[in-house]
N, C-alpha and C positions, 0 to 999 in steps of 0.2 A: 530259576535258572537250572537247578539240578534236575528238575523234571524234564526240561527240554533236552538236556544232555542225554538222559537215558532214552528218551524217545528217538533222538538222533541215532544213538548206538543201535537201538532195536531196528530202526529203519535200514541202517547200513547192513546189519547182519541179515535181515530179511531179504534185502536186495541181493546179497551174495548167495543166499540159499535159493532164491528164485532163478538166478542165473545158472545154478547147478542142476535144477530140476528140468531144464529143457522145455519150458512152457512157452517159448517164443520171446523170452526176455534173456538177454545175455550181456556179458561184459568180458573184455579181453584180460582182465585182471582184477585185483582187489582195489587198486586206486580208482579206476573208473566207477566202480560201485560206490565207493566212499564219496566221490565227487557228485555222483547222481543223488545220493542221500543228502548231501549238503545243498544242492540245488532245490530238491524237493522241500527240504526244511526251510530254506529262504523263501520259497514261494508260499509255504504254509504260514510263515510268519508275516510276510509283507503283502502278498497278493490275495490270500484267502478272504480276508474281510471285505475287500472290494468286490471280488467275484461273488461272494455270498449275497451281497446287497443287490448286485446286478441280476443274479439268477433267482432271486427270491420267488417271483411269481411261478417260474417253472418248477421250483422245488415244492411249492405249495400244491400245484396241480398234480405232480407225480408222487406226492407224499415222501419227498426226500430222495427218490431214486435218481433224479437228475444230478444230484451231488456226486454219485458214483461215476456218472458220465464225465463230469468235469474233472474228477480225480484221475480218471483214465486218460483223458486228453492231456492233463498236466504231465503224467508219467510218460506218455508218448512224446510230448514236446520236449522232455528232458533230453532226448536223444540228440536234439539239435545243439544243445549246449555242452554236452559231454562226449568228447571223442572216445571211442572204445566201449560205449554203452549203447545198446540197441534194443528196440521193441519191435517185433515183427507183426504189426497190425493192431487193430483196435481190440479184438477179442483177448489177446494176451495182455494188453494194457488194462482192460477191464478186470480180468482175473487178478492181475498184479495189484491193481488198485484196491480190490476187495481184501486181498490178503494183507497188503500193507496197512489198510485202514483198521483191520482187526488187530493186527500186531501192535500198531502204534496206540490204539485205544487201550489194549491190555497193559502195555508198557507205561502209558500215562496214568492209568489207574493204580498200577503197582508202585509207581514212584511217588504217590501222594503221601 
């Protein structure tokens, strides 16, 4: 539980930083970024196991790169659930997914 909390905090802070870098990801304030981090965390907790099973053949064929596409689509889809949070296209979503994946991986490793 402690590990998930720190990954959530790292995701929220990273989303805030991504909105300030003007890479095509934005939020109207701190609260939409925190809500977006919460939605991403819920999807990772509940939806990721199902999506991983369904996309396993594509992940095997692409040596795991399709997982980045799925993460980008989830980040992009978060805009539908969080008013005040936006992603301007697939390329910013892909870049954000890569950065979020790296930061959450490091946060998860550090929280062990």
